[in-house]
C-alpha positions as CSV (number, residue, x, y, z in Angstrom):
1,X,161.3,102.6,75.8
2,X,161.4,106.4,76.8
3,X,162.6,107.4,79.7
4,X,160.3,107.8,82.9
5,X,158.7,111.1,83.8
6,X,161.0,113.3,85.9
7,X,161.5,112.6,89.3
8,X,160.4,116.1,90.8
9,X,157.2,115.9,88.6
10,X,156.4,112.3,90.1
11,X,157.4,113.6,93.5
12,X,154.9,116.5,93.4
13,X,152.1,114.1,92.0
14,X,152.8,111.7,94.9
15,X,152.3,114.4,97.5
16,X,149.0,115.2,96.0
17,X,148.0,111.5,96.1
18,X,149.0,111.2,99.9
19,X,146.9,114.3,100.7
20,X,144.0,113.8,98.5
21,X,140.5,112.4,99.7
22,X,139.8,108.9,98.8
23,X,136.6,107.0,98.0
24,X,135.6,104.3,95.4
25,X,135.1,105.2,92.0
26,X,132.1,107.2,90.7
27,X,131.0,104.2,88.9
28,X,131.2,101.9,92.1
29,X,129.1,104.6,93.8
30,X,126.5,104.8,91.2
31,X,126.3,100.9,90.7
32,X,124.8,100.9,94.2
33,X,122.3,103.2,93.2
34,X,121.3,101.3,90.2
35,X,121.1,98.5,92.2
36,X,118.4,100.3,94.5
37,X,116.6,101.3,91.4
38,X,116.7,97.7,90.3
39,X,115.1,96.5,93.9
40,X,112.7,99.3,93.6
41,X,111.4,98.9,90.5
42,X,111.1,95.2,88.6
43,X,111.0,97.0,85.1
44,X,114.8,97.8,86.0
45,X,115.7,94.6,87.4
46,X,118.2,92.2,85.5
47,X,116.7,89.3,87.2
48,X,113.4,88.0,88.9
49,X,113.7,87.6,92.8
50,X,112.7,84.2,93.9
51,X,111.5,85.4,97.2
52,X,110.9,88.1,100.0
53,X,114.2,86.8,101.7
54,X,116.4,86.9,98.2
55,X,114.9,90.5,97.7
56,X,115.6,91.5,101.3
57,X,118.9,90.2,101.3
58,X,119.7,92.0,97.7
59,X,118.8,95.2,99.7
60,X,120.9,94.3,102.6
61,X,124.0,93.8,100.6
62,X,123.5,97.3,98.7
63,X,123.3,99.1,102.2
64,X,126.5,97.5,103.3
65,X,128.3,98.5,100.3
66,X,126.9,102.1,100.9
67,X,128.1,102.0,104.5
68,X,131.5,101.0,103.2
69,X,131.7,103.7,100.9
70,X,130.7,106.2,103.8
71,X,133.2,104.6,106.1
72,X,135.9,105.8,103.6
73,X,135.0,109.3,104.0
74,X,133.9,109.2,107.5
75,X,135.9,112.4,108.5
76,X,133.8,114.5,106.2
77,X,130.5,113.2,107.8
78,X,128.6,114.7,110.3
79,X,127.3,111.5,111.7
80,X,128.2,107.9,111.6
81,X,128.3,106.0,108.5
82,X,126.3,103.5,110.4
83,X,123.7,106.0,111.5
84,X,123.3,107.4,108.0
85,X,122.4,104.3,106.2
86,X,120.1,103.3,109.0
87,X,118.2,106.8,108.4
88,X,118.5,106.2,104.4
89,X,116.5,102.8,105.0
90,X,113.8,104.5,106.9
91,X,113.3,107.2,104.3
92,X,113.7,105.1,101.2
93,X,110.1,103.9,101.2
94,X,108.9,107.7,101.1
95,X,111.2,108.3,98.3
96,X,109.8,105.3,96.5
97,X,106.2,106.6,97.0
98,X,107.1,110.1,95.5
99,X,108.6,108.0,92.4
100,X,105.6,106.6,92.2
101,X,103.7,109.8,91.7
102,X,106.4,110.8,89.1
103,X,105.6,107.6,87.1
104,X,101.7,108.4,87.0
105,X,102.5,112.1,86.1
106,X,104.4,110.9,83.0
107,X,101.9,108.1,82.1
108,X,99.0,110.6,82.2
109,X,100.7,113.3,80.8
110,X,102.3,112.1,77.7
111,X,100.1,110.3,74.9
112,X,103.0,108.3,73.7
113,X,103.5,106.6,77.2
114,X,101.8,103.1,76.9
115,X,102.7,101.5,80.1
116,X,104.4,101.9,83.5
117,X,107.1,99.6,82.4
118,X,107.8,101.7,79.6
119,X,108.0,104.9,81.6
120,X,110.5,103.0,84.2
121,X,112.5,101.3,81.6
122,X,112.7,103.6,78.6
123,X,112.0,107.3,79.8
124,X,115.1,109.4,80.2
125,X,112.9,112.0,82.3
126,X,112.2,109.4,84.8
127,X,115.6,107.7,85.3
128,X,117.1,111.3,86.0
129,X,114.3,112.0,88.5
130,X,114.7,108.6,90.1
131,X,118.7,109.4,90.4
132,X,118.1,112.8,91.5
133,X,115.5,111.4,94.3
134,X,117.9,109.1,95.7
135,X,120.6,111.7,95.6
136,X,118.6,114.4,97.3
137,X,117.8,111.6,100.3
138,X,121.6,111.3,100.8
139,X,122.0,115.2,100.6
140,X,119.3,115.8,103.1
141,X,121.5,113.5,105.3
142,X,124.3,115.7,105.0
143,X,126.3,113.6,102.9
144,X,128.9,115.3,100.8
145,X,130.2,114.6,97.2
146,X,128.2,111.4,96.6
147,X,124.7,113.1,95.7
148,X,126.4,115.1,93.2
149,X,128.4,112.0,91.7
150,X,124.9,110.4,91.3
151,X,123.4,113.3,89.6
152,X,126.1,114.0,87.2
153,X,126.2,110.1,86.4
154,X,122.4,110.7,85.5
155,X,123.5,113.9,83.5
156,X,126.0,112.0,81.5
157,X,123.5,109.3,80.7
158,X,120.1,111.7,80.0
159,X,121.5,115.2,79.2
160,X,119.4,116.3,82.1
161,X,121.2,118.2,84.9
162,X,119.5,118.4,88.3
163,X,121.5,119.4,91.3
164,X,120.8,117.1,94.2
165,X,119.9,120.0,96.6
166,X,117.2,121.6,94.5
167,X,113.7,120.8,96.1
168,X,111.0,119.2,93.8
169,X,107.5,118.4,94.7
170,X,105.4,115.0,93.8
171,X,104.0,114.4,90.4
172,X,107.2,115.7,88.6
173,X,107.3,115.2,84.8
174,X,110.2,115.8,82.6
175,X,109.4,115.4,78.8
176,X,112.2,114.4,76.4
177,X,114.6,116.3,78.9
178,X,117.8,116.9,76.8
179,X,119.2,120.0,78.0
180,X,117.4,120.7,81.1
181,X,119.2,122.5,84.1
182,X,118.1,122.9,87.5
183,X,120.0,124.8,89.7
184,X,121.0,124.0,93.4
185,X,118.7,126.6,95.3
186,X,115.6,125.8,92.9
187,X,112.3,125.2,94.5
188,X,109.6,123.3,92.2
189,X,106.1,122.5,93.8
190,X,103.9,119.7,92.8
191,X,102.6,118.6,89.4
192,X,105.1,120.6,87.3
193,X,106.0,119.5,83.7
194,X,109.1,120.7,81.9
195,X,110.0,120.0,78.5
196,X,113.6,119.7,77.0
197,X,116.2,122.9,77.0
198,X,114.7,124.6,80.0
199,X,117.1,126.3,82.2
200,X,116.1,127.1,86.0
201,X,119.3,128.9,86.7
202,X,121.0,131.8,88.6
203,X,121.3,135.5,87.4
204,X,125.0,135.6,88.9
205,X,127.4,133.0,89.4
206,X,129.4,134.8,91.7
207,X,131.4,132.9,94.2
208,X,129.8,135.3,97.2
209,X,126.3,134.1,96.2
210,X,127.1,130.6,97.6
211,X,124.5,129.8,100.4
212,X,122.0,132.1,98.9
213,X,118.9,131.5,97.1
214,X,120.2,132.2,93.6
215,X,117.4,129.8,91.4
216,X,113.8,130.3,90.8
217,X,110.8,129.1,92.6
218,X,108.3,127.1,90.4
219,X,104.9,126.7,92.2
220,X,102.4,124.0,91.6
221,X,100.6,123.0,88.3
222,X,103.1,125.0,86.2
223,X,104.1,124.0,82.6
224,X,107.6,125.2,81.2
225,X,107.9,124.7,77.5
226,X,111.3,123.7,75.4
227,X,114.1,126.4,75.5
228,X,112.4,128.6,78.3
229,X,115.0,130.1,80.6
230,X,114.0,131.3,84.0
231,X,116.4,132.8,86.1
232,X,117.2,134.4,89.9
233,X,116.5,133.5,93.1
234,X,113.7,135.8,93.7
235,X,112.1,135.0,90.4
236,X,108.6,133.2,91.5
237,X,106.4,131.4,88.7
238,X,103.2,131.5,90.3
239,X,100.8,128.4,90.1
240,X,98.7,127.2,87.2
241,X,101.0,129.3,84.9
242,X,102.3,128.3,81.3
243,X,105.6,129.4,80.2
244,X,106.2,129.1,76.6
245,X,108.9,127.9,74.6
246,X,112.2,130.0,74.1
247,X,110.9,132.8,76.8
248,X,113.6,134.2,78.9
249,X,112.5,135.4,82.3
250,X,114.1,137.0,85.1
251,X,111.0,138.6,86.9
252,X,108.0,136.9,88.6
253,X,104.8,136.2,87.0
254,X,101.5,135.7,89.1
255,X,99.3,132.8,89.1
256,X,97.3,131.7,86.3
257,X,99.6,133.6,83.8
258,X,100.6,132.6,80.1
259,X,103.9,133.9,78.9
260,X,105.0,133.2,75.6
261,X,107.7,134.5,73.1
262,X,106.5,136.4,69.9
263,X,108.6,136.1,66.9
264,X,107.8,137.0,63.2
265,X,109.0,134.2,60.9
266,X,108.6,135.3,57.4
267,X,108.6,132.4,54.5
268,X,109.0,133.5,51.0
269,X,107.5,130.5,48.4
270,X,107.9,132.4,45.4
271,X,107.9,129.5,42.6
272,X,109.9,132.0,40.6
273,X,112.9,131.5,42.6
274,X,115.3,128.8,41.9
275,X,115.3,125.6,44.2
276,X,118.7,126.7,45.8
277,X,117.8,130.0,46.6
278,X,114.6,128.7,48.3
279,X,116.6,126.5,50.2
280,X,118.8,129.2,51.7
281,X,115.9,131.1,52.5
282,X,114.1,128.4,54.6
283,X,117.7,127.8,56.2
284,X,118.0,131.4,57.5
């Protein structure tokens, strides 16, 4: 057996362990949220509840687990863990109702969506939105760390990165979703549809910008197609606008605007060229 790590290195690490903030593993925290979604949506449930009492007890156990997690970080909370869980319980039905509008937005906006069950069980966009809305609820209750852990868990599963502090209205539709980034101070209105690869980001990542509005505002009834990048805290996309694919925006646009990226693509289909040359031209 090789010699142990040097004692001075172990001492250094131990001091860090002693001084570090402790909380349960991220997987345990996200298991609570996954349980909440299981209770809220039968399509996500691993079992059928036999009675209202059984369902109520299921939620109660999750709230006890959440309070236990909050107890472990009480010194970082602005309120007691018991009060936070109480407020969370009161606000959860409102979050559920907003999620119902998200389901309907996906169901009515995607021709491929066959049922609510399919949207809830199989759509990564809905999963990311659901995790975000739970995290946002905790964020509004001034709970540190947990909201970010929850949305990053969803990010790792879906490729959709939504900061828990972003403000997103009802009837939100993420189609496909991979590569979407929604920043901390982003404000999104109602009935907004976003495709894969969209970035709603900041013009500057300077630390001095912390606490300031750095990310864009997207008003109601806006569609943003794949690959579009919209940056800046002063950038406002007016309501009922359409932002085309691969557009790069750092300035506001008025309502009812269509913005598109025009690119010249030339394809030479000269039959006299050999097959290999044609393939190279298509590739480039």
